C-alpha positions as CSV (number, residue, x, y, z in Angstrom):
1,X,107.4,112.3,60.2
2,X,108.1,114.5,56.7
3,X,107.4,118.0,56.8
4,X,103.9,119.1,54.7
5,X,105.2,121.5,52.1
6,X,103.2,124.7,52.1
7,X,101.6,126.3,48.8
8,X,101.3,129.7,48.1
9,X,97.8,131.0,48.8
10,X,96.3,133.0,45.8
11,X,96.1,136.2,45.7
12,X,99.0,136.4,48.0
13,X,100.4,140.0,48.5
14,X,104.3,140.9,48.7
15,X,105.5,142.5,52.0
16,X,104.6,146.3,51.2
17,X,107.3,148.4,51.3
18,X,108.0,150.5,54.4
19,X,105.4,153.5,54.2
20,X,107.8,155.3,56.4
21,X,111.4,154.5,55.4
22,X,113.9,156.1,57.1
23,X,117.0,157.0,54.2
24,X,120.3,156.6,55.0
25,X,123.6,157.6,52.6
26,X,121.5,161.1,51.3
27,X,118.5,158.3,50.0
28,X,118.0,157.8,46.5
29,X,120.5,160.4,45.2
30,X,123.2,158.7,47.5
31,X,122.4,155.6,46.5
32,X,122.7,157.0,42.5
33,X,126.1,158.8,43.7
34,X,127.3,155.1,45.2
35,X,126.7,153.3,41.9
36,X,129.0,155.8,40.1
37,X,131.3,157.4,42.5
38,X,132.7,154.2,44.2
39,X,133.8,152.0,41.0
40,X,135.6,155.6,39.7
41,X,137.3,155.8,42.8
42,X,138.7,152.2,42.8
43,X,140.1,152.9,39.2
44,X,141.6,156.4,40.0
45,X,143.5,154.9,42.7
46,X,145.0,152.6,40.2
47,X,145.9,155.1,37.6
48,X,147.3,157.2,40.5
49,X,149.4,154.5,42.2
50,X,151.9,153.9,39.3
51,X,155.5,155.4,38.5
52,X,154.8,159.2,38.0
53,X,151.7,159.1,39.5
54,X,152.9,158.0,42.9
55,X,152.5,161.7,44.7
56,X,150.4,164.0,43.2
57,X,146.5,162.6,42.7
58,X,146.0,163.3,39.1
59,X,142.5,162.0,38.8
60,X,141.2,163.9,35.8
61,X,144.5,162.9,33.7
62,X,143.6,161.3,30.5
63,X,146.8,161.2,28.6
64,X,146.8,157.6,29.3
65,X,143.7,157.1,26.9
66,X,142.0,155.3,29.6
67,X,140.6,157.7,32.1
68,X,137.1,159.6,30.8
69,X,137.8,163.0,29.8
70,X,134.8,164.8,31.0
71,X,133.4,167.5,28.5
72,X,131.0,170.3,29.8
73,X,128.1,168.5,28.2
74,X,126.2,166.1,30.6
75,X,124.4,164.0,27.7
76,X,127.9,162.3,27.1
77,X,128.5,161.2,30.2
78,X,126.9,158.3,30.0
79,X,128.9,157.5,26.8
80,X,132.2,158.7,28.3
81,X,131.9,156.6,31.1
82,X,131.2,153.6,29.1
83,X,133.8,153.7,26.8
84,X,136.2,153.8,29.6
85,X,134.6,150.6,31.1
86,X,135.0,148.9,27.8
87,X,138.8,150.2,27.3
88,X,139.6,148.5,30.7
89,X,138.6,145.2,29.8
90,X,140.5,142.3,30.0
91,X,139.4,138.6,28.8
92,X,142.0,137.1,30.8
93,X,141.8,138.9,34.0
94,X,137.7,137.9,33.8
95,X,138.5,134.4,33.0
96,X,140.8,134.7,36.2
97,X,138.9,136.7,38.8
98,X,135.8,134.0,37.6
99,X,137.9,130.8,38.0
100,X,138.7,132.3,41.4
101,X,135.1,132.8,42.6
102,X,134.2,129.2,41.3
103,X,137.1,127.7,43.1
104,X,135.8,129.4,46.2
105,X,132.6,128.2,45.9
106,X,133.7,124.6,45.6
107,X,135.7,124.9,48.6
108,X,133.1,125.9,50.6
109,X,131.3,122.6,49.9
110,X,134.1,120.2,49.5
111,X,135.9,121.4,52.5
112,X,134.6,120.1,55.8
113,X,133.6,122.9,58.5
114,X,131.9,123.1,61.7
115,X,127.7,124.3,61.3
116,X,127.2,127.2,63.9
117,X,124.2,129.0,64.4
118,X,123.8,132.6,63.7
119,X,122.0,135.1,65.9
120,X,118.1,135.8,65.8
121,X,117.1,137.0,62.2
122,X,115.7,140.3,62.0
123,X,113.9,142.1,59.2
124,X,110.1,141.8,57.9
125,X,108.3,139.6,56.0
126,X,107.6,136.1,56.1
127,X,109.9,133.5,57.4
128,X,110.6,130.4,55.3
129,X,111.4,128.5,58.4
130,X,109.2,129.1,61.3
131,X,106.5,131.2,62.1
132,X,108.1,132.5,65.1
133,X,110.9,134.5,63.8
134,X,112.1,135.3,67.4
135,X,113.3,131.9,67.5
136,X,114.4,132.1,63.8
137,X,118.2,131.4,63.5
138,X,120.1,130.4,59.9
139,X,122.8,127.9,60.3
140,X,126.5,128.6,58.6
141,X,129.5,126.7,57.7
142,X,132.6,127.7,58.8
143,X,135.5,126.7,56.7
144,X,137.3,129.9,55.1
145,X,140.5,129.6,56.8
146,X,140.5,125.8,55.6
147,X,140.1,127.2,51.9
148,X,143.3,129.8,52.5
149,X,145.2,127.5,54.1
150,X,144.7,125.3,50.9
151,X,145.7,128.3,48.6
152,X,148.5,128.6,50.4
153,X,149.3,125.3,50.0
154,X,149.2,125.7,46.0
155,X,150.8,129.1,46.1
156,X,154.1,127.4,47.6
157,X,154.1,124.3,45.3
158,X,153.6,126.8,42.2
159,X,156.6,128.8,43.5
160,X,158.7,126.0,43.7
161,X,158.0,124.6,40.4
162,X,157.4,127.8,38.3
163,X,159.0,130.5,40.6
164,X,157.1,133.7,41.0
165,X,156.2,134.5,37.5
166,X,152.9,133.1,37.3
167,X,152.3,135.5,40.1
168,X,153.4,138.7,38.3
169,X,150.0,138.4,36.2
170,X,148.2,139.8,39.5
171,X,150.0,142.8,39.1
172,X,150.1,143.2,35.3
173,X,146.8,142.9,34.9
174,X,145.1,144.7,38.1
175,X,142.8,147.1,35.8
176,X,141.4,144.4,34.2
177,X,141.0,142.5,37.6
178,X,139.3,145.8,38.7
179,X,136.6,145.6,36.0
180,X,136.4,141.9,36.3
181,X,135.5,142.1,40.1
182,X,132.9,145.0,38.8
183,X,131.1,142.8,36.5
184,X,130.5,140.2,39.2
185,X,129.5,143.3,41.7
186,X,126.8,144.3,39.3
187,X,125.8,140.6,38.7
188,X,125.5,139.4,42.0
189,X,123.6,142.7,42.9
190,X,121.0,142.1,40.0
191,X,120.7,138.3,40.6
192,X,119.8,139.2,44.9
193,X,117.7,142.1,43.7
194,X,115.7,140.0,41.6
195,X,115.8,137.0,43.7
196,X,114.4,138.9,46.6
197,X,111.1,139.0,45.1
198,X,111.0,135.6,44.2
199,X,109.1,133.1,46.7
200,X,111.1,130.4,47.9
201,X,109.8,126.7,47.3
202,X,107.8,126.3,50.1
203,X,105.8,129.7,48.8
204,X,107.1,131.7,51.5
205,X,108.5,135.2,50.9
206,X,112.0,136.4,51.5
207,X,112.8,138.0,54.7
208,X,113.7,141.6,53.8
209,X,116.0,143.9,55.8
210,X,114.2,146.8,57.5
211,X,116.4,149.6,55.6
212,X,116.1,148.3,52.1
213,X,112.5,147.6,51.8
214,X,111.6,151.5,50.8
215,X,110.2,151.0,47.5
216,X,112.7,153.0,45.8
217,X,114.3,150.5,43.5
218,X,117.5,152.3,43.1
219,X,117.9,152.7,46.5
220,X,116.5,149.1,47.7
221,X,119.1,147.7,44.9
222,X,122.0,149.7,46.4
223,X,121.3,149.1,50.0
224,X,120.5,145.6,49.8
225,X,116.4,144.2,49.8
226,X,116.9,140.7,51.3
227,X,118.6,140.2,54.6
228,X,119.7,136.8,53.8
229,X,119.3,135.7,49.9
230,X,119.9,131.9,50.0
231,X,118.9,129.2,47.8
232,X,117.1,127.2,49.6
233,X,114.7,127.5,52.6
234,X,115.8,124.3,54.2
235,X,116.6,124.1,57.7
236,X,119.6,122.1,57.1
237,X,121.0,124.8,54.3
238,X,124.0,126.9,55.5
239,X,124.7,128.6,52.2
240,X,124.3,132.2,52.4
241,X,125.5,134.3,49.7
242,X,126.0,137.2,51.5
243,X,127.9,135.3,54.3
244,X,129.9,133.5,51.5
245,X,131.0,137.0,50.0
246,X,131.2,138.4,53.4
247,X,135.0,136.8,54.1
248,X,136.0,135.0,51.4
249,X,136.4,136.9,47.6
250,X,137.3,140.3,49.5
251,X,139.9,139.1,52.0
252,X,141.2,136.2,50.8
253,X,141.9,138.1,47.4
254,X,143.4,140.6,49.0
255,X,145.8,138.2,50.2
256,X,146.5,136.9,47.0
257,X,146.7,140.6,45.5
258,X,149.2,141.8,48.1
259,X,151.1,138.6,47.5
260,X,151.2,139.4,43.6
261,X,153.0,143.0,44.1
262,X,155.5,141.3,46.5
263,X,156.4,139.2,43.8
264,X,156.6,142.1,41.0
265,X,159.2,143.8,43.3
266,X,161.5,140.9,44.1
267,X,161.1,140.5,40.2
268,X,162.2,144.3,39.9
269,X,165.0,144.4,42.6
270,X,166.0,140.9,43.4
271,X,164.7,141.5,47.2
272,X,161.7,142.3,49.4
273,X,162.3,145.4,51.0
274,X,161.4,145.6,54.8
275,X,158.6,147.7,54.2
276,X,156.7,145.3,52.0
277,X,157.3,142.5,54.7
278,X,155.6,144.8,57.1
279,X,152.8,145.1,55.1
280,X,152.4,141.7,53.9
281,X,152.9,140.1,57.7
282,X,150.5,142.7,59.2
283,X,147.4,142.5,56.3
284,X,148.1,138.7,56.1
285,X,147.7,138.4,60.1
286,X,144.6,140.3,60.2
287,X,143.2,138.4,57.3
288,X,144.3,135.1,59.0
289,X,142.6,136.4,62.6
290,X,139.4,137.1,60.7
291,X,139.3,133.8,59.3
292,X,140.3,132.2,62.7
293,X,137.4,134.0,64.0
294,X,134.8,133.4,61.5
295,X,131.9,132.7,63.3
296,X,132.5,136.2,64.9
297,X,131.1,137.8,61.7
298,X,127.8,136.1,62.4
299,X,127.4,139.0,65.0
300,X,128.3,141.7,63.3
301,X,125.6,144.6,61.8
302,X,126.6,143.5,57.9
303,X,124.9,140.1,58.7
304,X,122.2,140.6,61.6
305,X,120.7,143.7,60.1
306,X,122.1,144.8,56.4
307,X,120.4,143.9,53.4
308,X,122.5,142.4,50.4
309,X,122.6,144.8,47.7
310,X,125.2,146.8,45.3
311,X,126.8,148.8,48.7
312,X,127.8,145.6,50.2
313,X,128.8,143.3,46.9
314,X,130.8,146.1,45.8
315,X,132.7,146.6,49.2
316,X,133.3,142.6,49.4
317,X,134.3,141.9,45.7
318,X,135.7,145.1,44.4
319,X,136.6,147.5,47.1
320,X,138.4,145.4,49.8
321,X,140.5,143.9,47.4
322,X,141.4,146.3,45.0
323,X,141.6,149.4,47.4
324,X,142.9,147.7,50.2
325,X,146.1,146.1,48.4
326,X,147.0,149.7,47.7
327,X,150.0,149.7,50.1
328,X,151.3,146.7,48.8
329,X,151.0,148.1,45.1
330,X,152.3,151.3,46.2
331,X,155.5,149.8,47.2
332,X,156.0,147.7,44.2
333,X,156.2,150.8,42.5
334,X,158.0,153.1,44.9
335,X,160.1,151.0,47.2
336,X,160.7,152.2,50.9
337,X,163.7,150.7,53.2
338,X,162.5,151.8,56.9
339,X,165.2,152.6,59.3
340,X,165.1,150.7,63.2
341,X,163.0,153.8,64.6
342,X,160.4,153.5,61.7
343,X,160.3,149.6,62.0
344,X,159.5,150.3,65.6
345,X,156.8,153.0,65.8
346,X,155.2,150.8,62.8
347,X,155.0,147.3,65.2
348,X,154.1,149.4,68.0
349,X,150.9,151.0,66.3
350,X,149.9,147.4,64.9
351,X,150.2,145.6,68.1
352,X,148.4,148.4,70.2
353,X,145.5,148.1,67.5
354,X,145.4,144.5,67.4
355,X,145.4,144.2,71.3
356,X,142.4,146.7,71.4
357,X,140.7,145.3,68.5
358,X,140.9,141.3,68.9
359,X,140.3,142.1,72.6
360,X,137.2,144.3,72.6
361,X,135.5,141.9,69.9
362,X,136.4,138.9,71.2
363,X,134.5,140.3,74.3
364,X,131.2,141.1,72.6
365,X,131.2,138.1,70.5
366,X,131.8,135.7,74.1
367,X,129.0,137.9,76.0
368,X,126.4,137.8,72.9
369,X,126.8,134.1,71.9
370,X,127.4,132.4,75.5
371,X,125.9,134.8,77.9
372,X,126.4,137.1,81.1
373,X,126.5,133.9,83.0
374,X,129.4,132.0,81.1
375,X,132.6,131.5,82.9
376,X,134.4,133.4,79.9
377,X,132.2,136.6,80.9
378,X,132.8,136.1,84.8
379,X,133.4,140.0,86.3
380,X,132.0,141.7,83.4
381,X,129.4,144.5,84.2
382,X,126.4,145.0,82.5
383,X,123.0,146.9,82.6
384,X,119.8,145.3,81.5
385,X,117.3,147.0,79.2
386,X,113.6,147.4,79.4
387,X,114.0,145.5,76.2
388,X,115.5,142.5,77.9
389,X,118.7,143.2,76.2
390,X,122.4,143.2,78.1
391,X,124.8,146.2,77.6
392,X,128.0,145.6,79.0
393,X,129.3,148.6,81.0
394,X,132.7,147.4,81.8
395,X,135.9,145.7,80.6
396,X,136.6,147.3,77.0
397,X,133.2,148.1,76.7
398,X,133.2,150.5,79.8
399,X,136.1,152.4,78.2
400,X,134.1,153.2,74.9
401,X,131.0,152.2,73.2
402,X,133.2,151.7,70.1
403,X,136.3,150.6,71.3
404,X,136.9,148.2,68.7
405,X,137.0,151.0,65.8
406,X,139.6,152.7,67.4
407,X,141.4,149.3,67.4
408,X,140.5,149.0,63.5
409,X,141.5,151.7,62.6
410,X,145.0,151.8,64.4
411,X,145.8,148.7,62.3
412,X,144.9,150.5,59.3
413,X,147.1,153.2,60.0
414,X,149.9,150.9,60.5
415,X,149.8,149.3,57.3
416,X,150.2,152.6,55.4
417,X,153.3,153.8,57.9
418,X,155.9,151.7,55.6
419,X,154.9,153.3,52.9
420,X,156.5,156.7,54.6
421,X,155.4,160.2,53.8
422,X,156.4,161.2,50.7
423,X,152.6,160.8,49.0
424,X,149.2,160.6,50.3
425,X,148.0,157.8,48.0
426,X,149.2,155.2,50.6
427,X,146.9,156.8,53.5
428,X,143.7,156.7,51.4
429,X,142.6,153.8,53.6
430,X,143.1,155.0,57.0
431,X,141.6,158.1,55.8
432,X,138.7,156.4,54.2
433,X,138.5,154.2,57.2
434,X,138.0,157.3,59.6
435,X,135.3,158.7,57.9
436,X,133.6,154.9,57.4
437,X,134.1,154.3,61.3
438,X,132.8,157.7,62.5
439,X,129.6,157.2,60.1
440,X,128.9,153.8,61.1
441,X,129.4,155.0,64.6
442,X,126.5,157.5,64.0
443,X,124.4,154.4,62.5
444,X,124.6,152.6,65.2
445,X,124.0,155.2,68.1
446,X,120.9,155.9,65.8
447,X,119.8,152.5,65.9
448,X,120.6,151.9,69.7
449,X,118.5,155.2,70.3
450,X,115.5,153.9,68.7
451,X,115.7,150.6,70.2
452,X,116.5,151.2,73.9
453,X,115.1,154.6,74.3
454,X,115.6,156.3,77.8
455,X,117.8,152.9,78.7
456,X,120.2,154.2,76.0
457,X,120.4,157.4,77.7
458,X,121.1,156.0,81.0
459,X,124.1,153.7,78.5
460,X,125.9,156.6,77.7
461,X,126.0,158.3,80.9
462,X,128.0,155.2,82.1
463,X,129.8,154.9,79.2
464,X,130.8,158.5,78.0
465,X,133.5,158.0,75.2
466,X,131.7,157.1,71.8
467,X,135.2,155.8,70.4
468,X,138.4,156.9,71.4
469,X,138.7,157.1,75.2
470,X,138.9,160.4,76.8
471,X,139.0,162.3,73.2
472,X,135.7,161.2,71.7
């Protein structure tokens, strides 16, 4: 029996903004700061991670004629920044980045993959599929790892035919690739913001993120207004813009850029240093592991809670691939040959971090997905809250409330240690990541405290440590 298509009623009002918004990230001023600062940090890391700039930060050194010269007159700032942005434009880099995005888009639909359900959707606004949001689950296609494997085959074929020369483009046009990624970041962010106001083909309003519907246009644009932007409201639709960008462009792009840096080192030295091999191996393993466990991302805050706006788009299209490849880019400019002791320390930190990270995340995902009675969750203790939710109080999650963050950070540190201690530049990622994780932990704690009330206080009494057992 065909489903009758609903028609939007005349005079229908959109979901009103939250009358009492709880701003994060310093509210609208913080949102404006992110629009300006996040791209500039990425550019700054590029200009500092080059021969002659690898040890001493020189963010405001304009000798190259690229980095914007900031004067004393604030009225010239917009023009200075725009002129700087235009000076970094690289048409070849833009075409290359766009072709990469198009390739990933085609692969999503062409390459077979399992279709899985996500967790129950939260948010505000109408539901395009059902009036009862308590049973509203979206479907997703899992094929990111197969996409990466296809890219690996193409890379190997290219190496055999043309050698490393084609991949030097990634090193030589890195600045232009940053700018290209930012064009895509702003383009996607503008599209999903406008798209969030347009009813779907069934005449239903979009489901909005609780934190991105404040009524402040800049803040909502940055934090993300719509929770799960999709082109089709069909129950069988699997293409979700946020989910597509969550894993593919950033993680796969990161590995491709890393590989380009290794090719640059091989081209210059005629060999690959052990430090570069460690960085390539650890970071590639992290990406492969993430794509192997692709469905686990469906239970994360990025998918279930946060809207999709500039903050996530920039983080996934620009920040992740351009900044996370910093260690490989540093080693391409400043090769390091590690001693045996140095190597053993790096391996130990990486292995401990991964053991904690994957063990904790796997345990959490299994518990959420299959329930307390599933065989894989046998023996795990939990406390039930008044809301009906179950909180783990044994296993990994009995040692610290966010033990997975600790493992994730240890791996970040292991990726920087091969670069040695001559410069702080390669350690930007673990330093930034520590700040990010502490902030995310505070956000999680605040949300849980409001959701569970006194039950959360009881839970905190049972699981005393936040991230690092017996430390914090």
